[in-house]
C-alpha positions, -999 to 999 in steps of 0.1 A, spaced: 730 248 184 717 274 208 689 266 230 658 291 230 650 303 265 615 304 278 616 342 279 618 342 241 591 318 237 567 339 259 577 371 242 570 356 209 537 344 222 526 376 236 536 394 204 514 370 183 487 374 208 487 411 204 488 409 168 459 384 167 440 406 188 445 437 168 435 418 137 402 407 152 395 441 166 400 456 131 382 427 112 349 433 135 350 470 135 321 480 114 315 518 113 338 536 90 361 560 107 364 597 99 400 610 87 411 641 104 440 655 79 451 681 104 460 656 129 478 635 105 499 667 96 507 673 132 516 636 136 539 640 107 555 668 121 563 649 154 573 616 137 596 633 114 614 651 141 614 619 164 629 600 134 656 623 126 667 623 163 664 584 164 681 578 130 710 602 133 715 611 169 711 575 182 719 557 150 687 537 151 673 520 122 638 525 136 646 562 133 644 560 97 611 543 96 596 571 118 614 596 95 595 581 65 562 576 79 564 612 93 570 626 58 541 604 43 516 617 71 530 653 66 524 651 27 491 636 33 479 662 57 493 690 35 478 676 3 443 677 21 446 708 37 413 721 24 397 694 46 412 706 78 386 709 103 363 687 84 363 650 91 357 629 58 347 593 58 373 567 47 362 547 16 362 509 21 393 505 -1 412 531 19 401 514 51 411 480 38 446 494 29 448 509 64 442 476 80 467 458 58 492 484 67 486 482 104 491 443 101 522 446 82 538 473 101 528 454 134 544 422 120 578 442 108 580 458 143 578 424 161 601 408 138 626 435 142 624 434 180 630 397 178 658 400 155 673 425 177 670 405 209 683 373 191 713 391 177 723 410 206 715 387 232 695 413 253 671 396 276 638 411 279 
């Protein structure tokens, strides 16, 4: 039975602390944020290219996540091209969904990093 090193415990504690702080920050953020769809389109272009390089060039599974998220941002920006240059307010439903997605993706990223560290034996 492997013994868990103190570095792993500290890394998990720091990751959970970051997630908790992000959740608290999101919860107490009152004013609705504006959506810049042109910026989402630009982020989509960058993330799609980065995802292709990571997924196929470096054979990394995180690259596929960047690729898919990049395509989502591209589609969202392109579908709202009429609103480029105008910032629109997010509805409460959209804000709630964004918060949930940020929390879920953060947890998945931390769990993926933890799984990578445990499987490969890499010391952080």
